[in-house]
Backbone bond lengths (Angstrom), bond angles and torsions (degrees), N, CA, C in turn:
res aa  C-N    CA-C-N  psi(-1)  N-CA   C-N-CA  omega(-1)  CA-C   N-CA-C  phi
1 M - - - 1.455 - - 1.527 108.81 -
2 Y 1.327 114.85 141.65 1.456 120.08 -178.50 1.526 110.25 -88.30
3 S 1.321 115.90 160.90 1.463 120.11 -178.97 1.524 110.62 -70.22
4 A 1.324 114.78 161.76 1.465 120.59 178.18 1.524 110.29 -62.37
5 Y 1.321 117.23 -36.25 1.466 121.23 179.60 1.526 110.90 -62.12
6 A 1.325 117.07 -49.48 1.464 121.11 -178.69 1.518 110.69 -63.23
7 M 1.323 117.30 -42.68 1.458 120.73 -179.75 1.526 111.20 -68.07
8 T 1.328 117.57 -38.17 1.459 120.61 177.46 1.518 110.53 -62.88
9 C 1.332 116.58 -43.77 1.470 120.96 179.55 1.518 111.13 -61.10
10 I 1.317 117.49 -44.57 1.463 119.94 -176.69 1.530 111.02 -72.14
11 I 1.317 117.80 -33.73 1.461 120.63 177.13 1.528 110.44 -68.22
12 I 1.324 117.00 -44.52 1.470 120.16 176.89 1.524 109.71 -60.53
13 A 1.322 116.94 -43.07 1.467 120.79 178.69 1.523 110.61 -58.95
14 G 1.317 116.85 -44.82 1.461 120.82 179.25 1.514 112.55 -65.38
15 L 1.322 116.86 -37.79 1.466 120.51 179.34 1.531 112.05 -71.60
16 L 1.322 117.23 -24.51 1.465 120.55 176.92 1.522 112.36 -75.83
17 E 1.330 117.25 -19.65 1.463 120.45 179.42 1.533 112.30 -57.75
18 P 1.333 119.35 -54.22 1.463 117.48 179.70 1.530 113.01 -65.66
19 V 1.329 116.73 -25.26 1.469 119.19 179.16 1.523 110.29 -63.26
20 W 1.347 116.40 -47.65 1.467 116.42 -179.00 1.524 111.84 -72.03
21 V 1.326 117.37 -28.38 1.461 119.44 176.93 1.538 110.06 -68.22
22 I 1.319 117.21 -40.90 1.464 120.84 177.89 1.530 110.51 -65.06
23 T 1.337 116.57 -44.56 1.467 118.58 179.16 1.524 110.63 -64.94
24 L 1.331 117.05 -32.64 1.462 120.19 175.99 1.527 110.41 -63.25
25 K 1.321 116.35 -44.93 1.471 120.12 177.83 1.523 110.28 -62.17
26 K 1.328 116.44 -43.74 1.465 121.28 -179.90 1.533 112.01 -66.45
27 S 1.328 117.03 -25.64 1.466 119.91 -178.62 1.524 112.43 -72.99
28 E 1.342 115.98 -12.48 1.465 121.35 -178.92 1.531 110.57 51.00
29 S 1.332 114.20 61.64 1.474 122.49 -179.13 1.524 111.65 57.73
30 F 1.321 115.96 40.54 1.465 124.13 177.36 1.531 112.92 66.38
31 H 1.331 117.46 22.60 1.463 120.87 174.82 1.523 111.37 -84.88
32 R 1.320 117.29 -13.90 1.467 122.64 174.92 1.524 106.48 -110.66
33 P 1.335 116.96 100.14 1.467 121.96 -168.54 1.528 115.93 -56.72
34 L 1.326 118.96 -41.66 1.468 119.25 -178.15 1.525 111.52 -64.92
35 W 1.333 116.30 -40.94 1.464 119.42 175.89 1.528 110.38 -66.38
36 G 1.319 116.84 -35.32 1.467 120.92 177.26 1.514 111.86 -63.60
37 V 1.334 116.44 -42.77 1.469 120.73 177.67 1.530 109.92 -63.74
38 A 1.329 116.03 -43.38 1.473 119.65 177.74 1.523 110.60 -60.23
39 T 1.320 117.05 -39.45 1.466 121.30 178.37 1.521 110.68 -59.32
40 V 1.314 116.61 -48.31 1.469 120.73 -179.10 1.526 110.63 -62.08
41 I 1.323 117.05 -43.75 1.473 120.74 -179.22 1.532 110.47 -60.69
42 F 1.337 116.65 -49.62 1.466 119.47 -177.97 1.526 112.32 -71.09
43 A 1.341 116.44 -31.72 1.472 119.82 178.04 1.524 111.07 -68.84
44 I 1.312 117.91 -24.14 1.468 121.75 174.75 1.525 110.23 -86.08
45 A 1.331 116.60 -39.78 1.468 121.07 -176.89 1.522 112.60 -63.92
46 S 1.330 117.29 -37.72 1.461 120.32 -176.96 1.531 112.46 -62.36
47 P 1.338 119.88 -55.83 1.466 118.11 178.38 1.529 112.93 -67.55
48 F 1.336 117.06 -27.39 1.463 118.79 176.09 1.527 110.08 -62.14
49 C 1.338 116.54 -46.39 1.469 119.59 178.30 1.522 111.12 -62.40
50 M 1.345 116.17 -38.35 1.458 118.18 177.10 1.525 110.23 -62.65
51 S 1.326 117.13 -39.95 1.464 120.48 -177.57 1.522 112.01 -61.10
52 L 1.325 116.60 -29.58 1.463 120.03 179.37 1.529 112.23 -66.03
53 S 1.321 116.58 -24.21 1.461 120.09 -179.34 1.527 112.56 -87.61
54 L 1.342 116.93 -12.59 1.467 120.01 -171.94 1.531 114.53 -71.43
55 S 1.324 117.94 -12.96 1.465 118.42 175.96 1.523 110.74 -71.14
56 E 1.319 116.21 -17.42 1.460 120.24 -176.86 1.532 113.54 -121.12
57 I 1.320 116.38 -36.25 1.463 120.76 -177.04 1.529 108.61 -98.29
58 P 1.323 118.44 130.78 1.467 120.18 177.56 1.528 110.92 -57.27
59 V 1.322 116.47 145.82 1.462 121.12 -172.65 1.526 112.97 -58.23
60 G 1.308 118.67 -40.96 1.459 121.02 179.79 1.520 112.08 -65.06
61 T 1.309 116.14 -42.37 1.461 121.20 178.41 1.521 110.32 -66.38
62 A 1.333 116.98 -45.35 1.467 121.14 179.83 1.523 110.72 -60.81
63 Y 1.325 116.13 -43.24 1.462 119.77 -179.43 1.519 111.30 -64.52
64 A 1.324 116.69 -42.26 1.469 120.65 179.36 1.530 111.03 -63.53
65 I 1.314 116.88 -42.86 1.469 120.63 178.72 1.528 109.75 -65.25
66 W 1.325 116.29 -46.21 1.466 122.41 -178.34 1.527 111.12 -58.72
67 T 1.321 116.24 -51.94 1.461 119.12 -177.47 1.531 111.65 -71.79
68 G 1.324 116.82 -31.82 1.466 119.65 177.74 1.517 111.56 -64.31
69 I 1.326 116.37 -48.66 1.467 120.32 177.47 1.522 109.61 -61.43
70 G 1.323 116.21 -45.01 1.462 120.40 -179.66 1.516 113.01 -60.98
71 A 1.318 116.53 -43.77 1.465 120.67 -178.52 1.526 111.43 -65.50
72 V 1.320 116.56 -47.71 1.463 120.45 -178.54 1.528 110.21 -62.98
73 C 1.327 116.72 -46.52 1.467 119.94 -178.87 1.525 111.68 -66.14
74 T 1.323 117.44 -37.32 1.462 120.30 179.83 1.525 110.57 -65.62
75 I 1.318 117.41 -40.34 1.468 120.23 177.96 1.525 110.60 -65.81
76 I 1.319 117.20 -41.75 1.468 120.86 178.41 1.526 110.44 -63.21
77 V 1.327 116.92 -45.72 1.464 120.95 179.83 1.523 110.41 -65.00
78 G 1.316 117.78 -40.38 1.457 120.80 177.32 1.511 111.44 -59.41
79 R 1.301 115.73 -39.35 1.470 120.80 178.14 1.525 110.71 -67.37
80 L 1.332 116.93 -45.27 1.465 120.87 -175.57 1.524 113.38 -74.02
81 L 1.328 117.41 -43.42 1.464 120.87 -174.47 1.523 114.06 -90.43
82 F 1.318 116.82 -33.18 1.457 119.92 -172.77 1.525 113.13 -116.75
83 S 1.329 116.70 8.74 1.470 122.97 178.47 1.525 112.50 53.55
84 E 1.322 116.48 36.03 1.461 120.57 177.22 1.526 108.66 -75.78
85 G 1.306 115.91 140.52 1.458 121.10 -176.45 1.521 112.71 -75.68
86 I 1.323 114.24 158.39 1.469 121.30 175.03 1.528 106.89 -149.50
87 C 1.330 115.65 130.81 1.464 119.60 -178.22 1.532 110.44 -101.89
88 R 1.305 116.05 174.93 1.465 121.08 -177.37 1.525 112.38 -62.44
89 R 1.317 116.81 -38.00 1.475 119.17 178.90 1.518 110.62 -64.38
90 Q 1.325 116.34 -39.73 1.456 119.32 177.56 1.528 110.53 -64.14
91 L 1.325 117.10 -39.78 1.469 120.32 176.39 1.523 111.26 -61.71
92 L 1.323 116.67 -39.25 1.461 120.76 176.85 1.523 110.57 -59.59
93 F 1.330 116.48 -47.89 1.459 119.54 -177.98 1.526 112.10 -70.55
94 L 1.321 117.27 -33.30 1.469 119.86 173.84 1.524 110.36 -62.66
95 T 1.327 115.87 -40.70 1.465 120.26 177.30 1.526 110.44 -61.58
96 M 1.328 116.62 -39.95 1.466 120.14 178.05 1.529 110.83 -63.88
97 I 1.333 117.21 -39.60 1.465 120.47 177.36 1.519 109.81 -62.26
98 I 1.336 116.42 -44.66 1.464 120.35 -179.45 1.522 110.71 -60.57
99 F 1.334 117.35 -46.29 1.464 119.97 178.30 1.526 110.97 -62.29
100 G 1.330 117.18 -38.21 1.457 120.49 178.03 1.517 112.45 -64.17
101 V 1.324 116.67 -43.73 1.470 120.98 179.20 1.531 110.67 -64.64
102 V 1.321 115.96 -44.65 1.465 119.52 178.14 1.525 110.27 -62.97
103 G 1.317 117.12 -43.47 1.467 120.89 178.72 1.511 112.28 -60.89
104 L 1.327 116.98 -45.50 1.472 120.27 177.80 1.520 111.32 -62.12
105 S 1.321 116.23 -38.87 1.456 120.05 -179.50 1.526 111.81 -67.32
106 L 1.322 116.38 -37.30 1.471 120.54 -176.54 1.522 113.48 -80.42
107 T 1.309 117.72 -22.85 1.458 119.04 -176.07 1.521 113.19 -77.25
108 G 1.322 116.62 -10.65 1.461 119.28 176.90 1.500 112.09 63.74
109 S 1.297 116.04 -144.85 1.467 121.66 -175.53 1.508 112.91 -81.75
110 G 1.296 117.38 0.46 1.465 120.59 -179.72 1.514 113.30 82.76
111 A 1.301 116.98 7.22 1.465 120.74 -178.69 1.512 111.02 -84.98
Protein backbone atom coordinates (compact mmCIF):
# COMPACT_ATOMS: atom_id res chain seq x y z
CA MET A 1 0.00 0.00 0.00
CA TYR A 2 1.22 3.47 -0.86
CA SER A 3 1.45 6.36 1.59
CA ALA A 4 -1.33 8.90 1.98
CA TYR A 5 0.99 11.57 0.55
CA ALA A 6 1.68 9.64 -2.66
CA MET A 7 -1.98 8.75 -3.12
CA THR A 8 -3.09 12.33 -2.45
CA CYS A 9 -0.62 13.63 -5.04
CA ILE A 10 -1.76 11.18 -7.71
CA ILE A 11 -5.45 11.82 -7.00
CA ILE A 12 -4.97 15.59 -7.22
CA ALA A 13 -3.03 15.08 -10.45
CA GLY A 14 -5.86 13.01 -11.89
CA LEU A 15 -8.48 15.53 -10.82
CA LEU A 16 -6.51 18.33 -12.50
CA GLU A 17 -6.72 16.51 -15.84
CA PRO A 18 -10.35 17.42 -16.58
CA VAL A 19 -9.70 20.95 -15.32
CA TRP A 20 -7.14 21.67 -18.01
CA VAL A 21 -9.25 19.92 -20.63
CA ILE A 22 -12.25 22.10 -19.73
CA THR A 23 -10.14 25.27 -19.78
CA LEU A 24 -8.77 24.17 -23.15
CA LYS A 25 -12.32 23.87 -24.50
CA LYS A 26 -13.22 27.24 -22.99
CA SER A 27 -10.12 28.82 -24.55
CA GLU A 28 -11.58 28.16 -28.01
CA SER A 29 -8.24 27.01 -29.44
CA PHE A 30 -6.40 29.64 -27.37
CA HIS A 31 -8.41 32.52 -28.88
CA ARG A 32 -9.53 33.49 -25.37
CA PRO A 33 -6.24 34.37 -23.65
CA LEU A 34 -7.26 34.03 -19.98
CA TRP A 35 -8.67 30.55 -20.57
CA GLY A 36 -5.52 29.74 -22.55
CA VAL A 37 -3.30 30.80 -19.64
CA ALA A 38 -5.42 28.72 -17.26
CA THR A 39 -5.01 25.75 -19.62
CA VAL A 40 -1.23 26.03 -19.56
CA ILE A 41 -1.13 26.38 -15.76
CA PHE A 42 -3.33 23.32 -15.16
CA ALA A 43 -1.62 21.31 -17.92
CA ILE A 44 1.66 21.85 -16.06
CA ALA A 45 0.21 21.35 -12.57
CA SER A 46 -1.30 17.95 -13.34
CA PRO A 47 1.90 16.11 -14.35
CA PHE A 48 3.82 18.02 -11.68
CA CYS A 49 1.51 16.60 -9.00
CA MET A 50 1.90 13.16 -10.54
CA SER A 51 5.69 13.53 -10.41
CA LEU A 52 5.51 14.04 -6.66
CA SER A 53 4.13 10.53 -6.27
CA LEU A 54 6.80 8.86 -8.41
CA SER A 55 9.29 8.49 -5.56
CA GLU A 56 6.96 5.86 -4.15
CA ILE A 57 4.60 4.68 -6.88
CA PRO A 58 6.08 2.89 -9.92
CA VAL A 59 5.81 5.01 -13.06
CA GLY A 60 3.52 2.61 -14.93
CA THR A 61 1.13 2.32 -12.02
CA ALA A 62 1.16 6.08 -11.40
CA TYR A 63 0.49 6.79 -15.06
CA ALA A 64 -2.39 4.31 -15.19
CA ILE A 65 -3.98 5.78 -12.06
CA TRP A 66 -3.43 9.35 -13.29
CA THR A 67 -4.93 8.80 -16.72
CA GLY A 68 -7.72 6.60 -15.36
CA ILE A 69 -8.88 9.25 -12.90
CA GLY A 70 -8.49 11.91 -15.57
CA ALA A 71 -10.44 9.99 -18.19
CA VAL A 72 -13.34 9.09 -15.91
CA CYS A 73 -13.61 12.62 -14.49
CA THR A 74 -13.35 14.22 -17.93
CA ILE A 75 -16.20 12.07 -19.26
CA ILE A 76 -18.34 12.89 -16.22
CA VAL A 77 -17.61 16.61 -16.54
CA GLY A 78 -18.31 16.50 -20.28
CA ARG A 79 -21.67 14.97 -19.54
CA LEU A 80 -22.53 17.46 -16.78
CA LEU A 81 -21.22 20.69 -18.31
CA PHE A 82 -21.49 20.11 -22.04
CA SER A 83 -24.40 17.63 -22.21
CA GLU A 84 -22.23 15.08 -24.00
CA GLY A 85 -23.90 11.71 -24.38
CA ILE A 86 -22.85 8.46 -22.76
CA CYS A 87 -24.27 5.02 -23.52
CA ARG A 88 -24.48 1.87 -21.42
CA ARG A 89 -21.42 0.32 -23.04
CA GLN A 90 -19.40 3.40 -22.21
CA LEU A 91 -20.61 3.18 -18.60
CA LEU A 92 -19.49 -0.45 -18.52
CA PHE A 93 -16.01 0.47 -19.70
CA LEU A 94 -15.82 3.43 -17.33
CA THR A 95 -16.67 1.04 -14.51
CA MET A 96 -13.84 -1.23 -15.66
CA ILE A 97 -11.43 1.72 -15.59
CA ILE A 98 -12.56 2.59 -12.06
CA PHE A 99 -12.04 -0.98 -10.86
CA GLY A 100 -8.62 -1.02 -12.53
CA VAL A 101 -7.54 2.23 -10.88
CA VAL A 102 -8.77 1.06 -7.48
CA GLY A 103 -7.05 -2.30 -7.96
CA LEU A 104 -3.75 -0.68 -8.91
CA SER A 105 -4.00 1.64 -5.94
CA LEU A 106 -4.70 -1.18 -3.49
CA THR A 107 -2.03 -3.56 -4.71
CA GLY A 108 0.75 -1.29 -3.52
CA SER A 109 4.25 -1.99 -4.69
CA GLY A 110 3.47 -5.58 -5.55
CA ALA A 111 5.58 -6.89 -2.70
